C-alpha positions, 0 to 999 in steps of 0.5 A: 669522298661524297660519303665522307662529306655526308658523314661530316655534315651529320657530325656537325649537325649533331654537335650543333644540336648538342651545343644548343641543348647544353646552352639551354641548360638541358643537362640530361639531353646534352649529356646524351647528345655528346655521348652519342656523337662521341661514340659515332665519331670513334666508330665511323672515323676508322671507316673514313679512309679518305681522311688524312692523319691530321684530320683523323687526329682532329676528330679523335680530339673532338671525340675526347672533348665530347666525352669529357664535356659529358662527364663534366655535366653528368658527374655533378659532384666531381668538382675537379673536372671543370673543362671543357666548358660550354664555351669550349664546346662552341669552339670545338664545333667550329673545329669540327665544321672546318676539319675537312677544309683546306685551312682547318681551325686549331683545336682549342681545348687543352684536354691534356690538363684535364684530370683523369683516372689512370689505367682506364681501358676502353672497349671502343675502337679508336683511331691509332695516333702518331706524334705521341708527345702531342696526342697521348694525353688526348687519347688517354683522356678520351678513353677515360671519358668513354668509360665514364663511371668506369672504376670510379663508378663502382665505388661509393664515395666516402660518407659526407654529412652534408652535400652542398651546392656551389653557392654561399648562403646569406645570413638571415635568409631562409634555405631548404635542405633535402634528405633523400630517404628512398625511391620506389621502383618495381625492379629496384634490385637491378640498378647499378650505382643508383644516385639522385641528382638534385637541381633547381630551375626557375619557371623559364627552365633556367638553372638556379645553381649547380646540381648536386648528386647524392651518395650511391644508394643501396638495395635491401631484400627487406624492401624489394621495391625500394632503393634507400639512401644514406640518412646522414647526408642531406642536400643543401639547395643553393638558392634562398626561399626568396629567390625561388619564390621570385623566379617561380622555381621548383626542385627536380630529383633525377634518378640515375644509374650506371649501365655497365654494357654502355659504360654510361650513366642514365636517367631512369625517371624523375620527380618534381617539388614545387613551391606550393608544397615547399611552403607547407614545411613549417619553420620553428624558432629557437635554433640555438647557436647555429640555425633554426630548423623544422622538417617534413616528410614528403612523397613525390610522384615519379615521371617519365624521362627526359626531365623537363625543367620548364614543366610542360611535358610531365607524364607519370612513370608508373601507376603503381604506388611507388614514389620518391620519399624525402624529408625537407628542412626549412632553415634560417641561415645564421653566420654562427 
């Protein structure tokens, strides 16, 4: 029983840290923390023979919630998956902390209503559940989330002309669009389903809108040290130039790839675009019925993970002449 108490204390401590990181808006760190604890729970729970069946069911639900929250944060273009939320995870923490008590809290997150891919197969051992009517959806959701990119990760999304943030653009305001061209990596041919996640953070590390993920990039032997991205899809940055200047914002580009053995997406490196560089992009007039635009080619250095939204821990990823290449457009938004 003492060993179980030690494990339980460790689980609670790790989830507390994950929830705090989630609350601070540190997406990459939160995803890694949730995924790590989910694996820990699913691997260690079967070894804890002192657990009752109800307690084991609760831990399985917690693991499912962790996996689904990680997928919410990492699959940034999946608009259908909105739960569990950050607030839900605070309640999940309370459930986990009370799991071994005489009066455990009721599990709050309705994971059965969360959309999930069908017929996923998990390679991670899980606790066998009873009461199928109550828990089958939860177990399936947990298994699907553990697969993370799984079947969906192996397919490129249909081509879209513009990848938009969640916010609505205001007429007369100036906005930026970023077209990701390519990223230089010495081992470019080794990455599976590479994407770039674009996000904006202010000087205090607070997110200014939802992150946006590109289409899956491609490798060509013609450029053996580069991964290219679709030239017809650009990312619309959600905050306006005025808002970004007032809050001292910067744009972050994180290079993600899928790890089949670990069944998860991982950040390899990242790049940073600050306001002084964005201010150099010219704005031309006479855009016609829509809006006026002008674009500039930019080359950004790559930095070691984890991405730091406060821009305090920045270290070069490589000394080789390998960079992130993009085109930045400065656009005055019209209602037309």
